[in-house]
Residue, then its C-alpha position, 0 to 999 in steps of 0.5 A: m500500500k502506498y500513501v501520498i499527502l500532497i500539501g499546497d502551502g497556503m493554497s486556499d483563499y477567499p473570493l476575490k473581486e479581481l476573479n469575479n468573486q472566485t478563489p484562485l482554486e476555483v479559476a485555476n486549471k487543475p484537472n488532476i487535483d479536481g480528479i482526486a475530488q471527483k473520484g474520491r471523498v472530500g471534507q474539511l480539516q482544522t489544521v490549527p487548534e484555537n489556542l495556537e497561532p496559524g503558522s505553517d509549523v503548527a499546521n504541518m505538524s498536525i498534517f504529519g500526524y502529531d498533535p501540536q498541543k502535545y509536541y509543538t515547542g516553536r518554529g525555530p527548533l523544528e528548523a534547527g532539526s533540519m539543519g543538524i543543529n544540536t542544542s542543549d536543554d537550556e538553549v532556545i532556538f529563534r527563527c531569524n529573518l533577514i528583513t528590510e527596515d525603513n524608517g522604523i517600518l518593517a518594509d519587507f519580511n524577506a529582504g527581497h528574497i536575498t540570495s543564500k550566498e549573500a545572506a551567508i556573508l551577512i550572517n557570518t558578519l553578525n557572528q563575528e560582531f556578536s562574539k565575545e572574542n571580537n566584541p568583549n562589550i557585547g555582554e548578555m547579547d552574545g549568541e550564535f547565528y546559523s545561516g540557512i536559505s535565502y532570508r531564513h536563518l536561526f539564532v541560538k542563545k542560552g536561557s530557557e526563560l527566552a522560550s516564553l517571550k511573546t514574539t510576532p512573525p514578521h510576515d504578519i506585520v509588513g508595513e507596520s511600525i517595528a516599535d509597536y511589536t517590540n514594546w517590551n519591558d522585561p529584561s529578557s525581551l529587552m535583550i532580544k530587542n537590543i540584538m535586533l537593533k544592534s544588527k541594524e547598526i552592523l548590517e546597514n552599511h555592509d558592502i552586500n547591502k550597498k551593492r543591492l541598493s545600487n542594483g535597485e534591490k531591497i536591502a537586508n539591514m536588520v534581523w527579526l527574531w521570532g518563533q522561538g522554543l526548546k527542542p521538541s521530543m516527538p515519537k517516531f512516525k514508524d512507532l506511531y503508524g507502522f510505516e517508513g516514510s519520506v518528505i519532499t520540500g524546499v523548506d527547512l521547517l518541513k524538513g525539521i518535522g521530518v527529522f524529529a519524526g524519523l522520516k527521510n528528507i529527500n533533497v531535490p535540486g532546484a527546490t527553492g521554496y519560492f515561485d522559481t522552485d523546480y516543480k518538474a524535479k519535485g514531481k519526478y523525485a516524488a514519483n521515483a520515491l514511491e518505490d522505496n517509501d510506503f508514506l510520502f509527504v510532498h510539500i510545495e511552498a509557492p502558493d503561500e509565498a504568492g499569498h503573502a505577496g498579494n500576487i493573484e497571478e503567481k498563486i494561480k500559476a503555482i496551483e496549476r504547476i503543482d497539478k501538472y508537474v507534481l501531482g501529474q507525475i505522481l499519478d503517472e507512476i502510482p497505479q503500478y502499485e495497485d493499492y494506494k491513497i492520495a490526499v490533497l490539501p493546503d496546510h492553511a489558507t493564505p488569502i491574497d487580501v489578508r497576506t498572512h495565514t488564517r485559521d480557516l478550515v482547509p479543503l481536503a480530498i482523498y482518493s483511494s484505489l481500494k474504493k473506486d466505486f465510492a465517491d462524493d458529489a464534488n465535481i471540482y476541488t475548491e473551498k466550497s465544494v468540500i463543505n458537505g463531503s462525507l469526510g466531514i470536519d476533522k482535526a488534521h492530526d488524525l489525517v494519517k490515521k484516517m488514511i491508513i485505516 
């Protein structure tokens, strides 16, 4: 038996006046995804518990079969797992964005999608400046930065009390005053605020930013620390569900969940986690991975990035490319295994008009080769078409159990 869960990150949306009050899912040409809904069963999932923020970390942990109420400690620790960063029990891991600050405003949460090569140089500079060896006056602000991909990095610092700080995802406050979200008074919070402000002093006139500015690109002149926590303790996926499995994604967060779950991460050349990700390569690797894996999670970030950017055209393109190049190649190969199930869903909505994640229920479609004669009445896969489906409304952390029974 083969199982595939295909996650189009942030794929669902609200009706848009630019699309005649339709959603991107309603107007996108996606025959393969629609086919899963037409031949299978549909319903809705709650991917984010009411008391947790609607982030990709919480939502995808749920989809992977782990109740975030039990296992979630923060986004930073999950990404650390994917980067092979080992931390002690009293070290707190922050997600660290390179951002663009402009006159006290958080102007861009991803610094114009700075390249990984440029970002690595900036992160190395921060480590030099925040080192007690190079800067004995840095005091309690010392910690270690770890370079990731593009604007996505990590910062690790001792002090378990830091895990309880109230921080805000930068993609939620683009265009807003930084001061409004760093209005802290306690010593621990002030220390983190000072690290962010100190980073601006260090990065503002860096050669990398001078070059980017001269090229008309957004600069990476500050870091934003958020999503912090201690490393989680999670049971292995095989121990919970009895299956080996793999993950295909271009995002460290998802890779980190895979690491802690004991799943194999399959690295795909050209998987960037952005609009330019290599959809064909992801589809090819996913189709080939079926031979050695009983359970396969395939994640594509691009629709979420389009939602954050408010880019309708790119969101529609991303959905259509997922359908054609990723799901299409999976569907070409999976029938040879006779018995299989495929689930299609977003982890959360990232509506164009909102430009951030919401906790709306997400549409789910599951096709099983074992139940070829049973299907719901959905003719298309959309936010509306699944509402009355036979799968009903369920919690996302039960999805894996629902698929294997």
